[in-house]
KOLDRENKE-661611 format. One record per atom (N, C-alpha, C): x, y, z. Coordinates in steps of 0.05 Angstrom, whole numbers, plus 5000, padded with zeros to 4 digits. Example, Ala and Ser with C-alpha at 12.3 -4.5 7.8 and 13.67 -1.06 7.14 Angstrom:
526448865156;524649105156;526449345156;525749555142;527349795143;525850015157;
! end
This chain:
502449744997;499649925005;501750304996;503250315017;505550445020;507350534995;508250324981;509550304964;508250424933;505550354937;504050454912;503850744920;503250834947;502751144945;505051264942;507951184950;510051284938;510551324904;509151164890;509551124864;507551344860;506151364866;503351534856;503651834870;506551904887;506352154896;505652374884;507452384860;507552644846;504652724829;503352434815;500352434808;499152504832;498652434852;497452554871;497452824880;499852944880;500153224889;498353434863;499453274835;498253444812;495253434810;493753224816;491453164820;490853354849;491553394866;491253514891;490453854879;493353944868;493254214863;491254274833;489954074822;488154154806;485554194813;485954074833;482754064849;482054264867;484654364872;484554604896;483654844883;483254864860;482055094838;479255124835;478555324833;476155334828;474055324847;471555394842;469455394861;468355184874;469454904865;468054694872;470854534894;472354714892;474754644918;473954544944;471954684954;472154594981;470354334980;468454294956;467054104958;469053864951;471353824936;472553664934;473653534959;474953804977;476553724994;473953555021;471653595020;469453515034;469253165021;469153185002;468552934988;471352694996;473252814997;476252644991;476252555026;476152745043;476252685066;474252495077;471552475066;469852305070;470952065064;471352045039;471651765022;474351635031;476151805041;478951715048;478351565078;476151635094;476251545117;474451205115;473651115094;472550865089;473150735063;474250825044;475050715020;476950815003;477151065003;479851194982;482151154994;484251134976;486351174983;488351394986;486951614970;488651884980;487852045002;489952105024;489152245041;488252515037;486252635049;485052895049;487553135049;489353115070;491153235071;492853425052;493253285028;494553305002;492553544992;490453504989;488353694979;487953964997;487853885026;487854115048;490854305044;492754125038;495454325038;495454495006;494254404990;494854484962;492154694970;489554704976;487554894982;489455144999;490755105011;491555295036;493855435018;495655264999;497455474987;496355544960;494355484957;492555644932;491356014939;492356024961;491556264975;489456294989;486856034996;485656155016;486256155045;484656395057;486156485077;484556345101;482256195104;480556135123;481255795130;483955805139;484955635147;483355465163;482155565191;480755395207;478555345194;477055455171;474355375160;475255135147;477555105138;477954875120;478754615132;480154665154;480554495174;477754355189;475754505196;473654425200;472054255181;472254325154;470954155134;472653895133;475153915130;476453665131;475853455157;475353545176;475053425200;471953305204;469753495193;467553335199;466953245179;467653215148;467453005137;469352735132;470852795152;473052565159;471652415179;470252475192;469152415220;466052245206;465152415189;462852275175;463352035156;465652085145;467151825125;467551625138;468351665164;469151415185;466551275196;464951445203;461751315213;460851035186;461651215163;461050985139;463150785142;465150885149;466850575147;466050395172;465050535189;463550355216;461450215205;459750355192;457050125186;458449915163;460149955146;461249745128;462649505148;463749655171;464649405192;462049255203;460349425209;458349275220;456049045200;455349185185;452949135168;454248955134;456449105135;457949005099;460348915100;461548785128;464648715123;465348485100;463148215097;464148085076;463148145054;461648385048;461248485021;463048615007;463748795024;465249065018;468149125043;467749095058;470049125087;471948885077;471448625077;473548455066;474648535048;473048515021;475448624997;476948834995;476049085011;477549325015;479849295027;480249105055;481549015071;484048845056;483348665036;485148515019;486548704993;484948934986;485749064966;488049244970;487549285001;490149475010;492449245014;492049035019;493948755031;494048885064;491548955078;492149015106;491248785131;490548565119;489748365133;490448335164;494048295162;495348325191;494148495210;494348745190;493448985207;490749015219;489348895204;486548895217;486948665237;487248405238;487948265262;489148425284;491748575275;493048665302;491548925317;489449085293;487149315314;485549185327;484748905317;482348835337;483448695368;486748685361;487348625394;487248865406;488549045393;488749335408;486049445418;483949415404;481549495408;481049325435;481249025444;480548935469;481149095491;483649245488;483849345520;484349625515;484749735493;485550055492;484350155471;481050195473;479850295446;480250555441;479750755463;480351005456;482851095450;484151005458;487451085444;487950965422;487450725420;487850665392;486450815372;483850815379;482451065356;483651265355;484251415375;485651675373;488251695354;489851485365;491751465344;491751375322;489851295314;489251165286;488351395263;488651725281;488651925270;492151965256;493551875270;496751885269;498651675256;497451495252;499751225240;499351215207;501351055197;501051085179;499350875162;498850715180;496250515167;493950685170;492950615139;491150785125;488050775147;487150975149;484651085169;482850955169;482250825144;479450615134;479650375150;482350315156;482050045166;481250085195;481850275208;480650345232;477850325239;476150535218;473850555218;472450355217;473150185189;471849865186;472349675207;474449685222;475149525240;473649575268;472949855267;471449945294;468849815298;467649845274;464949745267;464949435268;466749255266;467248965254;466848795282;468649005307;469048935331;467049085348;464749205338;462949335357;463649485375;465849655373;466449905387;464450045391;463650215418;461950435427;461750575403;459750665394;459850875367;460251105381;459251195407;460051475416;463151505418;464051335432;467151295437;468551315412;467651135391;468151245362;468851455355;466351605358;465551805340;467252035367;468152115385;469352275407;472152235398;473151995394;476051905392;476352105364;475652075345;475152075309;475052375315;473652515323;473052865326;476152935338;477252835359;479352945370;482152905354;482052595344;484052575334;484852675304;482552695290;482552805265;482953105269;481553185286;481353475285;484453595292;486053355310;488253495318;490453485298;490153235277;491253205255;491953395238;489253545225;487953705210;489353965220;488653985243;489154265256;491354285260;493454155259;497654195259;497654275229;496554085208;497154185184;495854405175;494054515182;492854755167;494354985184;494855015211;496155175220;499055215205;500354905208;503655025197;503755135168;501555045151;501655165126;500655445125;498255505133;497655815141;500556005149;501555845167;503955975184;506056015161;507155785157;509255705139;509055735113;506955725104;506755625070;508455465059;509555525033;511055365024;513355285035;514355405051;516455385063;516855065081;514254965094;514054695097;513354515085;511354605064;509354465050;510554215033;513054255030;514953985015;515853865038;516553885056;516353785082;513853575092;511753715092;509753565096;508653345077;508853445053;509253255028;510852965031;513453025039;515052775037;514752705060;514652805084;515952635111;512952595132;510452635109;508452645126;507952395152;508052255140;508051945162;509751995188;512352055176;515052065200;513352345214;512552545204;511552765227;509252645242;507452525231;504852375247;505752285267;507552125265;508851925285;509652155307;511352265301;512552505320;509952625339;508652735324;506252905337;504752665358;503952505347;502852235363;504352225388;506752205386;508352125412;508552375427;509052625417;509052835437;506352845446;503852865438;500852915450;501152605471;502452365465;502352175487;503852265515;506252385501;507652485526;506552685540;505352895531;503453095541;501152935559;500152825557;497652665565;498052455591;500852355585;502552235610;502852375629;504552595625;505252825644;503152965657;500353015643;498953155658;496653025679;497152715674;495152495682;497052445707;499252435705;500652275721;500352345750;
! end
């Protein structure tokens, strides 16, 4: 999966740049955020960055749109896991070659549901695997929604602020090293939470 995304990185960047133009740009952002959380391979971060670089000043609004539709897409993934796993969920997981990750996520859900769902917003594993797995393993839907709002909001908020604040100077770094940056942010949040409640 990750090798595939690496091979298509330039195509993805060009696609995002193209769809960041025009009056339908926010609609494309919403659609991409929704789809990525349940079945689509292209992360909305790329389109969010392209929109911010195109001159859109309302970065908070863009972060809100991305977060809202990512959460809604995640709920759709949850529904797939509950009702349509055999017909849609399993083929999707197999298409991305993520069967082993699905099994590992199921084990994590048994003891650390909220932390696993929150961390899902930052891990390199596609978010759709977590949303479908949450439904498959019948994670509490309110817990799922709360974790999605906080986790996805934090992820897109960091990206939105960084690009708004630093522009093109940081965009290339975000494009090329986003997985690494996501893990660093996740580690920082975990450390902050641990020291706050210690």
